[in-house]
N, C-alpha and C positions, 0 to 999 in steps of 0.2 A: 504494500500500500504506500502511496506517495507520502502521506502524512507520517507514517512510521519511519520511512527512509529519511525524511527531513529531521525527525527527532534524533535519530541515530547520528546524523551528520552534524547537528548543532545541539549537543546536550547541555543546555543552560536553562536557567530559571525562566519563569513566565514573565518576569519584569526586567529581564536583561536583554541587551543587544549584543549580538556577536559581531566580530570584525567585518564579516561579509555584509551584514545588514547595515552597518555604519557606512561602508563604502558605497553601497547601492543607494542608500538614503541621500548621501552627499551628491551623488550623480543625478538623482531625481530633482534635488533642489536646484542644481545648476542648469538642468535641461527642462525644468518645469514639467517633469514627468519621466516615466520609464515604462518600458514594455512589460506586461505581466509575465511573459515567459522568463524574462531575465531575473525575476525575483523568486523563482522556484527554489533556489538554493538558500533563501533566507525567509522562511515563512513567518518569522517573528515580526517582520515589517507590517504585515497585515494583521497579525494577532494583536499587535500593540497599536493598531490604527494610525500608523505613521503614513500610510498610503491609502488612498481611496480611489475607486474607479471613476474615470471621466464619464460624465452623464452621456456624452455623445459617442464614446468608444470604450466598451467594457474591457478591451485588452490594453488600454492605456491607463496607467495609474499615476495620479497626481499626488505630490507630497503635501502633507499638512505642515503649516509653518512651525518651526521649532518651538517658538514660544507657546503656541496653542498646544502642541504635542506634550511639552513639558508640564503644563498645567493639567492636562488630561491624565498624564501618567502619575503625577504627584498626588492627585486628589484621593485615591484610595489609601495611599500610604499616609497622607496627612490625617485622614479619618482614623486610621488604625493607631497612629501616635496619640491623637486626642483621646481615643478610647482607653489606651493604656495609661495615660496620665490621669484620666478620670478614675480609673480603677485603683491606681496607686494612691490617690488622694482619699478614696473611700476606705481602703485598707488601713491607711495611716490614721485616719480619723477614728476608725473603729478599734484598732489595737494599741495605738500609742498610749492612750490613757491607762491601759491595763498593765503597761510595763512597770508602773510604780506600785502595783499591788504585790506584796510579798507572797512568795509561794510557801506552802506548808511542807512541801516535799524537798528535803535537802539535796536529793539526787539531782534536781534541776540546777543546783548551784555548784555542782562538781562535774568537771569535764575531764575525760581521760584523753591525754595527749600521747599518741604513739609515734615513736621515731624521733631521732635527734633533729632532723630538719624542722619538724613542726615545733618541737620544744624551743629550739633556737629562735624560730620566727616569733613565737608568742613572747619569749623573753625580750626580744628587740622591740616589739610593738608596745609591750607594757612599760618598758623603760622609757620609750619615746613619749608615752602618754602620762607618765608620772609627773606630778607637780608639787608634791609635798615631801615625801621621803621614801627611800628604799632601804629595807633592812635585809641583810643576808647573813646566813650562818653557813660556813663552808668547812666541812670536816676534811681532815688530811693535812699533811704538811708540805707535800711537793706540789707547788702550784705550777701547772703546765703552761707553757708560753702561749699556746693557741687559745686556751681557755681564758687566760688573763687578757689577751688582745681583744677577744669578744666581749669580756667584761668591761674593758676600758671603753669600747665603742658605746656600749649600753649606758655606762656611767656618764659619759660626756653628753649623751643625748638627754638623759634625765636632768643633769645639771643645767643644761641650756633652758629647760622649762622651769627652773627654780627649785628642783628637788635637792634635799640633803641626803647623804649616804652614810650608813653605818654598816660596818663589816665585822663579823666575828670569825676568826680563824683559830686553829690550834697552835700551841706554842711552837712546834717545829717550823711553821710557816714564817717565823721571824727571820729565818736564815735563807729564805727563797729569793734568789736574785730577780725573778720575774715579779714578785710582789713588790720588791723595792723599786723596780722600774715603773710599775703601775702607780706607786705612791708619788713618784716625781711628776707624773703626767696629769694627776687629778688635783684641782685647786685645794689647798690644805684647809681652807675655811669651809669647804663643803663636804669634807670627809672625816670620819672618825673610825679608827680601827682598834679593836681589842683582841687579845688572844686568851684562850682558856685551855685548861688541861684536857678536858674532854667536852665534846659538844654533841648535839643531836645530828641527825642526817641533814642533808642539804635543805635549806629553808630560805625562801625569798618572798618578801612581802612588799607589795606596792601600795603606797598611800593608805595602808591599813584597810584596804578594800578587797584586795585579791592576793592570794598566796599560791606559790608553787612548791610542791614537795615531790620527791621521787616515788614511783609506784612499783619499782622492782629493783633488785640488787644491782643490776647493770646500769641503772639510771637512763634506760632507753625509753621508759614510759614514765609519764609524770601526771600528777593531778593538779588541775587548775581549780582552786577553791575560791568561791565568791559568797559562800554562806556567811552572813555577818557574825553569827555566834562562833563558828569554827575559826574564822579569821581573827576574831577578838581573842580566842583562846591561844592561838599560835603567837599572837603579839605578846601575850602575857608570858608564854614560855621563852620567847626571845628576850624580854626584858629581864627575866631571872638570869639567863645566861650572861647578858650584858653587864648586870650588876656584879657578877662573879669574875668578869674578865679583867685583864691587866692592859691598860693602854699601851699601844705599840711604842709610844714615845718614852715609856718607863721601863726600867729593868724589872725582870721577874723577881718575885720574892726570894730573898737570900736563903740558902740552905745552911745547914749546920756548919759553923766555922771549923769544926774538928775534922771534916772530911772534904775532899775535893770532888764534890758531886754537883752536877748541873741540875737546874730545876726540872728538866725533862727526865733525867735519871731518877730524881726523887719521885716524880709521878709514876714512873715505871715501878719503882720499889714498892709504892703503896699497892699497886695492882698485883705484884708478885706475892706479897704477903697475904693477899686475899686468896691465893691459890689459883690465880688466873693463868691460863696457858700463854705461851709466847705469842701464838697467832692472835689470840683475843686481845692481848696487850697491844700488839702492833696495830690492830684494827682500831681499837679505842683511842690510841695515841695519834693515829693518822700517819704512821711510818711503816716502812717495810719490815718484814720479819727479820731480815738480815741486819738491818739497822738496830732493831730492838735487841737482838742477841749481842750485838756489839756493845750496846749500852750496858747490858747485863754483865758482860765480861769486864767492863770498866768498873762496875759496882763491886764485883768480886775482888778485883785488884785493889780498889781503894780501901776496902774493908779487910783485905787479907783473908778472904773466905776460902776455905779448902774445898767446899762443895756447895751446891745450890741449897741443900738443907741447912748447912752452916750459915749461908748467906741470910736465910730467913731470920735466924736468931740474932745475927749481928745487926741487921737492919733495925730491929726493935731496940736492941741494946744501945746502938749509937744515937738513937733519938731521931733518926731520919724518918721513921714511921712510927706513928702513935698507935698502939694496938687498940682494937675495939674493946669496950668495957666487957668484962667477963660476964657470961650469961649462965644462969643456973641450968640444971638438967631439964629437958623437956618432960612434961607430965607423963608419968607411967614408965619412965626409963631410968637407967642408972648412968646415963651419959652425962659427962661433965663438960665444961667449957672446952672448946677446941683451940689448941695453940696455933699461932701463925705457922704456916708451912708452905714450902715451895716444892713443886714437883721436880725431882732430880733430872728428869729428861725434858723438862720444859713443856710437857704436853697436858698438864693439868695438875690438880691437887694430889699430893702424895698421901699414902695412908688411907685408912678406912674413912668413908664419908658418914 
């Protein structure tokens, strides 16, 4: 069929002109018409009413003036645009007032963000929109250069809109060159940084209205929280950590003058006396297991400990670690208070539990 052949030859939309149609239409305008057989290759000319038959000769097609053709072709599109604008206004008038109505379902205020690209995008958008403050708690001591660069971009975007920044890191981050570089690039009057011995998982709060927390161990999934009660609770958790932190501009609390032990090593000592494994100590301190064991070796050397069990006793005797108050036996048992102990292999508490 001729019509089918034309569609196969010119596969374009009903409101489009192919190159052949434009050429023939131009020729018709110049010659005040064109023969019908010549337009067989461009049926869109007649479909779009750009040509009409001469009243005196049906095989001669005369062109419609371009201005009239344009008005004719734009009319249905204009009507469609007006209809969509009207529908948009109706939807906005109906639903916009409802946005202020709080939802009783907290799930509507929690969004799951899957994948690092989406998480990074939400962080960037939230930072650029913040106008009051951004609170962050970042576990770990080794601040990666790429992460600090992304954090710098987000921080500068927030500062540009007037936001203040507060960051909480763990003590080992004090020795991170990437953190030091970050500090030199952010205006000092808009940034406060404190470090703590142990902190919660990653937590970022924007203008006390929205918070982001990890949803899996790999941090490739996050929760975007906008429920007011949950955000308020997370802010309170943050303020408790902040109050316990040491400003980065101040030295960490001094350790016992009788031993050459750093504050980080003293924190490790407290965890060891509790019977915490090397892996758990490293995780809670934000350092690698290898670094953790290097600190333990230095503790043993500083206290002249002959074994890890001996180290536990010396840590308490030296005053580096204050033992927990003795507790009486549990009801119905003959068990007495448990002494401080360190696993000899570093994998967990030694002796019976």
